[in-house]
N, C-alpha and C positions, 0 to 999 in steps of 0.2 A: 505494500499499499504507499508507502513512505517512498518508494521508486516511484510509483507513479505519480505523488503528488510533485514529485522533480523534475520529471520529463512534464508534466503539466504547466509547472511553472515557467520553465525553460522554453516552451512552446510559447507561452502567452506575451514573454518577455520579447522572444526573438520575431513573431510578426510585427508588431509595431516597429521594431527597430529595421527589420527588411525594408517595409514600405516608405520610411524616412531616409534610409541611406539610399535604397534605389531611386528614390526620387533628386535626391542630392547628385548622384552618380551620373543621372541622366542629364541633368542640368550641366554638370562639369563636362559632358563628352566622352566619359569613358566607355570602353568598349566592355559589350557585356555587362551593362549597369545593373541589371535585376540579378544576374549570378553573383557578380561580385557582392550587391548588397546583401545578397540571403547569405553568403558566407561569413561576412562581416557582422550581420545582424546575429546569428548563430554564435559566432565567436564571442561577441559581445555579452549575450545572454548569460552565457557559460562563467565569464569572468563577473559579471554582475550578481550572480548567483553563489558563487564560490564565497564574494565577499559579503552578501548579504544573510544567506544562511546560518552563518555561525552566529550573526546578530538578531533574526527574527525567527528561526529556526523553531524555536520553542513556541512562538504563539501561533505557529502554524500546526501545530501539534505533532512535529517530527521528534523522535527520540534523539537522545544524546549524541548517539554514533551516528545518525544520518545528518544532523544539523550541523555537525562537526566533522567532516571528511579529513 
């Protein structure tokens, strides 16, 4: 269950980041802006989760072992 919560949070963070980054990269005339935006969105979401889960994981109901990787 806790792994499913982490994946759902990661996807919920990555999707809006993908939209924002794709739009910014499209304006900057970067080749393949949606692909690059998707990769950067997934990486940024993973970094945000690595930072935020130790701080807020307990309030989400994650056990200590999953909130502190």
